[in-house]
C-alpha positions as CSV (number, residue, x, y, z in Angstrom):
1,M,0.2,0.0,0.0
2,Q,1.3,3.5,-0.8
3,R,1.7,6.0,1.9
4,I,0.3,9.5,1.8
5,E,1.8,12.5,3.4
6,I,-0.1,15.3,4.2
7,Y,1.3,19.0,3.5
8,D,-0.6,21.6,5.4
9,T,-0.7,25.3,4.4
10,T,-3.0,26.8,6.8
11,L,-0.5,29.1,8.7
12,R,0.6,30.5,5.4
13,D,-2.3,30.4,2.9
14,G,-5.0,31.0,5.7
15,A,-3.1,34.2,6.8
16,Q,-3.4,35.7,3.2
17,S,-7.2,35.7,3.8
18,E,-8.4,39.5,4.3
19,D,-9.1,40.5,7.5
20,I,-7.2,37.4,9.2
21,S,-4.3,37.8,11.5
22,F,-3.0,35.0,13.5
23,S,-1.3,35.8,17.1
24,V,1.5,33.7,18.1
25,E,-0.7,31.9,20.6
26,D,-3.2,31.1,17.5
27,R,0.0,29.9,15.4
28,L,0.9,27.5,18.1
29,R,-2.6,26.0,18.9
30,I,-3.3,25.4,15.2
31,T,0.3,23.8,15.0
32,E,-0.4,21.5,18.1
33,R,-3.9,20.7,16.6
34,L,-2.5,19.8,13.3
35,D,0.1,17.8,15.0
36,E,-2.5,15.8,16.9
37,L,-4.3,15.4,13.7
38,G,-1.4,13.4,12.5
39,I,-0.5,16.3,9.4
40,H,3.2,15.3,8.4
41,Y,4.1,18.7,7.2
42,I,3.0,22.2,8.4
43,E,4.3,25.1,6.4
44,G,4.6,27.8,9.0
45,G,6.0,30.8,6.8
46,W,4.9,34.2,6.2
47,P,2.5,35.1,3.4
48,G,4.0,37.3,0.7
């Protein structure tokens, strides 16, 4: 069986939405939750 790995961009793409601004606490909470869900890769960059 082939393994599927999930790459999440919530912290980058989600922050590009109008009127969205994640605080440090928000980012940590999101990251912890994604980890609990078993997400393999979390992109934590800043939107351009």
